[in-house]
N, C-alpha and C positions, 0 to 999 in steps of 0.2 A: 548362412544357416543360424549362426549365433544371433545375428541382428533380428532375424525373424522371431526367435524365442523371446528376445528382449522386448520387442515391440508387442508381442502377445502378452507378456507378463505385465508391461506397463498398461496395456489396454484393460486387462483383468483388474489390476489395482485401481485404475480410474473408475471402472464400472462398480467395484465394491464400494469405493469412496462415495460415488454418486448415490448408491442405494442407502448407505449409512446416513448420508446427509438428508435424503428424503424421509427416512425414518425419524430423524431428529426434528426435521421441519414439521412433520405431522404431529409429533408428540408435543412440541412447543405450541403449535396452533391449537391443539385440543386443550392444553392447559390454559392458554389465553382465552379461548372461547368459554371455558368453564368459568374463568374469572369474570367474564362479562355477565354470565348467568348469575353468578354469585352476587354481583352488585345489585341486580334487580331483585333477587331473593331477599337480600338484606333490606332493600327499600320496602318490599312488601311486608317483611317482619316488623319494620318500624311503623308502618301504617296500620297494622292490625290492632294494636291496643287503642289507637285513636278511634278506629272504626267501631270496635266493640263498645267503647265508652259512649260514643255518640248514639249508637242504635239500641243499646240495651234497655233504655227507658221506653222506647217505642215498641220493640219486638218482644213483648211479654211471653209469647208462645214459642219463641225461638231460643230461649235461654240455653237449652241443651246444645243446640248448634253453636252458639257463641262460646260455650264452655269447651266444646270439642275443637273449635278454631284455636282458642288459646292454648289448649293442651298440645295440639299439633305444632303450634308455633314454638312452644317450649321444647318439644322433642327435636325440632329442626335446629334450633339455636344450640341445644346441648348435645347434638349427635357427634359421635367421635369418628365415625367412618363415612365414606361417601355413600355406601349402599343405604345405611339407615337415614342419612340426610335426604337422599333422593326420595325415599319412601315417605318421610315426614313432609317434605315439600309437596309431594303428590297429594297427600291427605289435605294439606292446606288448600291446594288448588281446587280439589273437589268440594270441600266444605264451603269455600268462598263462592264457588259457582252456585251451590245450593242456596246460600244466603242471598246472593244477588237475585236469584230467581224468585224468592219469596218477598223480596223488597217491594215488589209491585203491590202487594197486599196491604201496604201501610201508607195511606195517603198523607198522613201527618209527617211521616219520615221523608217522603218524596218532596215535601214542601220545605224541609229543613235544608238551608243552603250549605251548612257545614257537612251534613251527611251526603248531599249530592256531590260536593267537591271531593269528599273521600271516595265515594263510589267511582267518580271519574278518574281519580288518581289510581285506584286499584285496578280499574279496567285497563287503563293505559299500561300499568305495570305488568298485568297479566299478558297483554298483547306483546310487550317487549320480551317477557320470559318465553312466550311461545315462539317468537321469531328466533331468539337466541338459542332455544332448545333445538330447533330445526337445524340451525347452523352448526351447533356443537355435534349433533348426531351425524351430520354429513361428514364432518372431519373425523369423528371417531370411526365411522364406517370405513373411510379410506385408510386410516391408520391401522385398524384391525385387519383389514384385507391385506395390507402390506406384511403384517406379521404372520399371515397364513400362506401367502404366495411364495412360490419358489422363484428366484433364489433369495429374495429379501428375507425370508424366514431364517435362512442359514446365516445371513449377515447379522440378523438380530440376535441369534443364539451366540454367535462368535464375539460380538463387540459390546454387548451392553445389557443393561437391565431394562429391556423393552417388554412391557407387560400390556396385555389387552386392557382397554378402557371400557367402562360400562356406559351404556346408553342412558340418556335421561328420557325415560319413556313416560307417556301419558298414563296416569293411573286409571284403573278400571272404572272407578267412580266417575271420572270425567268423560269417559266414552259414552256414558248413558246421558240422554237428554234429561234435564231436570224436570220433575213433575210438579206443576204448580196447580193448586186447587183454589178455586174462587168460591 
């Protein structure tokens, strides 16, 4: 009879250790996935001043958009917490999307090789950010689900500082198709 209880106790301990390790794995994966996004966001922030400098002479009517892009970049670079950073990065994505949509209205700009190279770099970076965002959100969903499901929620409460992670959502401005007037 004592062996039975000892076996059950060992099984419960191993089960709890397994849950704890899953929580740790998802937390570390979410942090790693965020760092991959962060690399792409940094790359985009580094490209923005070059883009603005290149196109501002051509896009006389878009100075307001260019100013907003630079302001959003400053907010993103200077943000202190993740929530405000994600909001600022979302603004940048929306504004760059709008900027790229009106790009077509400037034939001289389309002929500028430097501007075209920057546009290609930004498009590639935006695609990488989109892919990394999807991967990050998948991991965060799994991690957050573990924090809410029984019995892993009890293990999380007992053993550690496990807190829900926020999703990197697409800003409302990006969900709308850009309007281009000819």
